[in-house]
C-alpha positions as CSV (number, residue, x, y, z in Angstrom):
1,M,93.4,83.4,54.4
2,R,93.0,81.8,58.1
3,I,95.7,82.3,60.6
4,A,95.7,80.6,63.9
5,R,98.1,79.8,66.8
6,L,99.0,76.2,67.4
7,T,101.3,75.2,70.0
8,G,102.4,78.6,70.5
9,R,103.3,79.3,66.8
10,P,101.2,81.0,64.0
11,V,100.1,78.8,61.5
12,L,98.0,78.9,58.2
13,L,94.9,76.8,58.3
14,T,93.9,75.2,54.8
15,D,91.9,72.1,53.8
16,E,95.1,70.1,54.0
17,G,96.0,71.0,57.5
18,A,98.2,73.5,59.3
19,I,101.3,75.2,57.9
20,D,103.7,77.1,59.7
21,V,104.2,80.8,59.0
22,P,107.8,81.4,58.1
23,D,110.0,82.7,61.0
24,H,110.6,86.1,59.2
25,L,106.9,86.7,59.3
26,A,105.9,85.0,62.6
27,D,106.9,87.7,65.1
28,D,104.2,90.3,64.5
29,V,101.4,88.5,62.4
30,L,99.3,91.6,62.3
31,A,101.9,93.8,61.4
32,R,103.1,91.7,58.7
33,W,99.6,90.8,57.4
34,D,100.0,91.7,53.9
35,D,103.2,89.9,53.6
36,I,101.7,86.9,55.0
37,L,98.7,87.1,52.5
38,A,101.0,87.4,49.6
39,W,103.0,84.2,50.9
40,S,100.0,82.2,51.6
41,P,99.2,81.1,48.1
42,T,102.5,79.5,47.9
43,A,102.5,77.6,51.2
44,T,102.2,73.8,50.9
45,G,102.5,70.8,53.2
46,G,99.7,71.1,55.5
47,R,99.8,68.8,58.7
48,P,96.9,67.3,60.5
49,Y,96.1,69.1,64.0
50,N,93.7,68.9,66.7
51,P,91.5,72.0,66.8
52,A,91.6,71.6,70.9
53,D,95.2,72.5,70.6
54,L,94.4,76.0,68.9
55,R,95.1,79.2,71.2
56,A,94.0,82.5,71.0
57,P,94.8,83.8,67.5
58,V,95.9,87.2,69.2
59,E,97.6,86.9,72.4
60,S,98.7,90.3,73.4
61,A,96.4,93.0,72.2
62,R,97.4,96.3,73.4
63,Q,93.7,97.8,73.3
64,I,90.5,95.7,73.4
65,F,87.3,97.9,72.8
66,A,84.0,96.6,73.4
67,V,80.3,98.0,72.5
68,A,77.5,97.8,74.4
69,L,73.8,97.7,73.1
70,N,74.5,97.6,69.5
71,Y,71.5,95.3,68.5
72,R,68.2,96.6,68.7
73,P,66.6,93.4,70.3
74,H,69.2,93.4,72.9
75,T,68.9,97.1,73.6
76,A,65.0,96.4,74.0
77,E,65.6,93.5,76.4
78,A,68.0,95.6,78.6
79,G,65.2,98.3,78.8
80,Y,67.1,101.1,77.1
81,E,66.5,103.4,74.2
82,E,68.5,103.0,71.0
83,P,71.7,104.9,71.7
84,A,72.5,107.8,69.6
85,S,76.3,106.7,69.4
86,P,78.4,103.9,70.2
87,L,78.5,102.9,74.0
88,V,82.1,101.9,74.5
89,F,83.9,100.1,77.3
90,T,87.2,98.1,77.6
91,K,88.3,94.6,78.3
92,F,91.7,93.9,79.7
93,P,94.0,92.0,77.6
94,T,94.8,89.5,80.3
95,C,91.2,88.0,79.8
96,L,92.0,86.7,76.6
97,T,91.9,82.9,76.1
98,G,91.7,80.4,73.2
99,P,88.7,79.0,71.5
100,Y,88.6,75.6,73.3
101,A,89.7,76.5,76.7
102,T,88.0,75.5,80.2
103,I,87.1,78.6,81.8
104,A,86.8,79.2,85.7
105,L,83.8,80.7,86.9
106,P,84.4,83.3,90.1
107,P,81.8,83.8,92.5
108,G,78.5,85.7,91.0
109,H,76.4,85.6,88.0
110,V,78.5,84.8,84.8
111,D,76.8,85.5,81.7
112,W,77.5,84.7,78.0
113,E,77.6,87.2,75.0
114,L,78.5,85.9,71.5
115,E,80.1,88.8,69.4
116,L,81.9,89.3,66.1
117,V,85.3,90.6,66.8
118,A,87.0,92.8,64.4
119,V,90.9,92.7,64.2
120,I,92.9,95.9,63.4
121,G,95.9,95.3,61.3
122,R,96.9,98.9,60.2
123,A,97.5,101.9,62.5
124,A,94.5,104.2,62.0
125,H,93.6,107.6,63.3
126,R,90.5,109.8,62.3
127,V,89.3,107.3,59.7
128,P,86.3,108.5,57.8
129,E,83.4,106.1,58.0
130,E,83.4,105.2,54.3
131,K,87.0,104.0,55.0
132,G,86.2,102.2,58.0
133,W,87.0,98.6,56.9
134,D,90.4,99.8,55.7
135,P,92.2,99.2,59.1
136,V,90.4,95.8,59.6
137,V,92.4,92.8,58.1
138,A,90.5,89.9,59.8
139,L,87.4,88.9,61.9
140,T,87.2,86.3,64.5
141,V,84.6,84.9,66.9
142,G,84.4,86.1,70.5
143,Q,82.6,85.9,73.7
144,D,82.3,89.0,76.1
145,I,81.9,86.7,79.1
146,S,80.6,88.9,82.0
147,E,80.0,88.6,85.9
148,R,76.9,90.6,86.1
149,I,77.2,91.5,90.0
150,S,80.4,93.1,89.7
151,Q,79.8,94.7,86.2
152,L,76.7,96.5,87.4
153,A,77.8,97.4,90.9
154,G,78.0,101.1,91.8
155,S,76.2,104.3,90.4
156,P,77.2,104.7,87.7
157,A,78.1,101.1,87.0
158,Q,81.3,100.4,85.3
159,F,81.8,97.4,83.1
160,S,85.5,96.5,82.7
161,L,86.5,94.7,85.8
162,G,83.4,92.3,85.6
163,K,84.3,91.5,81.9
164,S,88.1,90.9,82.6
165,Y,88.5,87.7,84.7
166,P,91.0,85.4,83.3
167,G,89.2,83.6,80.5
168,F,86.5,86.1,80.2
169,G,87.7,87.0,76.4
170,P,87.7,83.9,74.5
171,I,88.5,84.5,70.7
172,G,89.2,82.2,67.8
173,P,89.4,79.9,66.2
174,A,91.6,81.9,63.7
175,L,91.8,85.2,62.3
176,V,89.7,85.2,59.2
177,G,90.8,87.6,56.4
178,L,88.1,89.6,54.8
179,D,88.9,87.9,51.5
180,E,87.3,84.6,52.9
181,L,83.9,86.1,53.4
182,T,81.2,86.4,50.7
183,D,79.5,89.3,52.5
184,R,81.4,90.7,55.4
185,D,78.5,92.8,56.4
186,D,75.9,90.2,57.0
187,L,77.0,87.1,59.1
188,E,74.9,84.8,61.0
189,L,75.5,84.5,64.7
190,I,74.6,81.5,66.8
191,C,75.2,80.6,70.6
192,E,74.2,77.5,72.2
193,L,74.3,76.4,75.8
194,N,74.2,72.8,76.4
195,G,72.7,72.2,72.9
196,E,69.8,75.0,73.2
197,T,70.0,77.9,71.1
198,V,70.1,81.1,73.3
199,Q,71.3,83.8,70.6
200,H,70.5,84.0,67.0
201,D,70.9,87.1,64.8
202,R,72.9,88.5,61.8
203,T,75.6,91.1,61.9
204,A,73.6,93.1,59.2
205,N,71.3,94.2,62.2
206,M,74.0,95.9,64.1
207,I,73.1,99.5,65.1
208,F,76.5,100.6,64.5
209,P,78.3,98.5,61.9
210,I,82.0,98.0,61.8
211,P,83.1,100.9,59.6
212,R,81.1,103.2,62.0
213,L,82.7,101.7,64.9
214,V,86.2,102.1,63.6
215,S,85.5,105.7,62.5
216,Y,84.2,106.6,65.9
217,L,86.9,105.0,68.0
218,S,89.6,106.3,65.7
219,A,88.3,109.9,66.4
220,F,89.7,109.4,70.1
221,C,92.3,106.8,69.9
222,T,94.9,105.8,67.6
223,L,94.1,102.0,66.5
224,L,97.0,99.8,66.5
225,P,97.9,96.4,64.7
226,G,96.6,93.8,67.0
227,D,93.9,95.8,68.7
228,L,90.5,94.1,68.9
229,I,86.8,95.4,68.7
230,F,84.1,93.4,70.2
231,T,81.1,94.8,68.3
232,G,78.2,93.8,70.6
233,T,75.9,91.0,71.3
234,P,72.6,90.0,70.1
235,A,69.4,89.5,72.2
236,G,69.3,86.3,74.5
237,V,71.8,86.9,77.3
238,G,71.1,85.1,80.7
239,N,70.6,88.2,82.9
240,R,67.6,89.4,80.7
241,R,65.9,85.8,80.7
242,V,62.9,85.1,82.8
243,P,64.0,83.5,85.0
244,R,67.4,84.5,84.8
245,R,70.1,81.8,83.7
246,F,73.7,82.0,84.2
247,L,76.7,79.7,83.5
248,T,77.4,76.8,85.9
249,P,80.2,74.2,86.3
250,G,80.1,71.6,83.2
251,D,78.1,73.7,80.9
252,E,79.3,73.7,77.3
253,L,79.0,77.0,75.4
254,V,79.1,76.8,71.6
255,S,79.8,80.1,69.8
256,R,79.4,80.1,66.0
257,I,79.6,82.8,63.3
258,G,79.0,81.9,59.8
259,G,82.0,81.8,57.6
260,V,84.2,82.8,60.5
261,G,84.3,79.9,62.8
262,E,83.1,78.0,65.9
263,M,84.4,78.1,69.6
264,R,83.4,75.7,72.3
265,H,84.1,76.4,75.9
266,R,83.6,74.3,79.3
267,F,83.3,75.9,82.8
268,R,84.7,74.9,86.0
269,R,84.2,76.6,89.5
270,A,87.2,78.7,90.2
271,T,89.4,77.7,93.0
272,P,90.0,79.8,95.9
């Protein structure tokens, strides 16, 4: 099952097109996920749609968790030792945007970070690792867009503000149910900048896979339907390249995860 938002309304995406989720299920898609899953096989009458009209499939997450240094090659390129436990920061919910948006670039060094995003659909607290997939109902593609100067300012540095400008949390194109995936633990990630591949890895290479992240986070916080977990980025980010490379107005960034979907973003200079 693939659930997206089209012109402000949740829809089921099928080979025939988009089908409106019934009104009695549409108010809180994540909390009603099991009901929508039961309805979806009966849905008919898909209509054509323009993918550019898709919006962020989750618009008002209460909590957005993000994980740093969760792929060994990225940890190495950043000059750090492999962490002993997940390194967690937050992105603020107002940064969320859709899968085909144009994103404004503030002053500074704005970088890309392709990530698989786990979507929570069931409230969970103190989840054992062997049950770590249970609260996760869907996956989606994400970019942890980051302005590196503000992110790394200070001693110690704090990440959240530099990663939370408007548009710095694109997700989409849809919430992909786990039933859609042949192997939810091993998905290919590819990020392209102006047609050049800049990141390529597989989620099987995470240091801390999704069940471990869910267990770890839920030991501290109650996870709620609609919460998002950005699970970390592979090697190939711009600030670790030689020479360094950052996003500029007019660039096209393509973010693709096998079985989950593809996003395309353009960039423009922010107006004062």
